[in-house]
C-alpha positions, 0 to 999 in steps of 0.5 A: 539544522534547526528543527521546524516549527510543528505547524511547518512539519505538518504542512509539508506533511499534508503537501506529501500525502495530497500527492505532491512530489518532494520538489513541489513540496520544497517550493510550496513550503519554502524550505530546501529539498533536503529538509523535505526528505529528511522529515520523509525518511524520519517519519517513514520510519516512525510511521512504520514502527507504529503501524507494527506495533498497533495494528494488531489483534484485529477481527477481520472477516474478509481480507482482500489482497493485491500488489501494486507496481512501481520503480525505483530509479529506473525501470527493470530492463534499464537498470545498470548492474551496479544500481541493482544493489541500490534497490533500483528496479521494478518495486511492488507493494503488497497490500492486505485490505480489510474489506468492511472497515477498509483498514490496511491490515498490512503492507510490504515494499519489495519484490514480487516472488514467492519469498516476498508473497510468504513474508507478506501473508505471515505478517497478515496472519500475525495481525488478525484472529479468527478464521478469514476469508481471503481473496487475492488475484491469480498471482500463483505464489499466493497459494503457498503463502496463504497456506504456510501463513494460515494453514487450513484455518482459512476460506480462501479464493483466487479471482482472476480477471479475463481480458479480451484481446487488445486491438492494434489500433490502440495505444501501448498504454490503453488497458484491455477490456475485461470481459469476465472473471474466473473464480478458484476456490483454493482451501475452506469454503469461501462465500462466493458473494464476497470473493472480490478484490474491488476494495483493494483495487480501488486502493491502488488508485488512492495510492496513485493519486496520494503518492506522487511517486506512484504516478505513471509517465512522470518524472517523479518516480523514487530515486532511492528505495528508502525514500520510497518505502518511507512514503508508503509508510506515511501514506498508509499511516494517514490512510488509516488514522487521518483520513475520513473514508467517504463511505465509513464517514470515519477513519478506518482506524476508528471503524476498526476500533483502533483510534477514537478520533481523526488524527490530525497532522500534527499527531501524525508528524509528531511520531517522529519526535 
């Protein structure tokens, strides 16, 4: 296959990070879906490698962590046994966000049990220095994972939202009303004013808007775990380095001192060269 011109590859990247599906992108860019998929996988690997090597040695004061659900191939209850080995089923994306710079410090695509939590928090610990304050939701696996990664050198609190009962007349997709929050100090002395997961939860919306495969109630879900992980890597590289954050007026990477300019789509797509 002849290599696409840089401008065409950048245009495809722009369509993907703005929430278009693979097939929609192939139609708009007038290329085959195999071409789009090949670029997705190659660029995803390059973006993941760049993040791994360069998003390090961060001075973070407040870290917010959360996990967002999606699925590959089919929802867990509908996955056939022979498809589980291919990564089909429920998939969780763990995200750690710096509350000040809005930088995605770490992300991980996988399961939701204690093993994945430890992998995620250990990666976070390797990327930051100094004492930090961490806020997570009430997911139990976080407690052991944070202790394993940071030891006693952390101020850690959990924020558990309390939801009211759903009325029978409500549809199955209507969320319950949040009627309060329960804060639990797990270790250290976290500042109650900054015990929050609001920013990382807002990032969940950014992910659903920016990645078509995270959109609910559509047929745009990932068909391969490899493609899913690649799109997540591309999303966070673009989010950190190529997209101006409205409240910061610069990119998160610039706010964190990791970049001195806004990366263009051409710069990002050239990582796969």
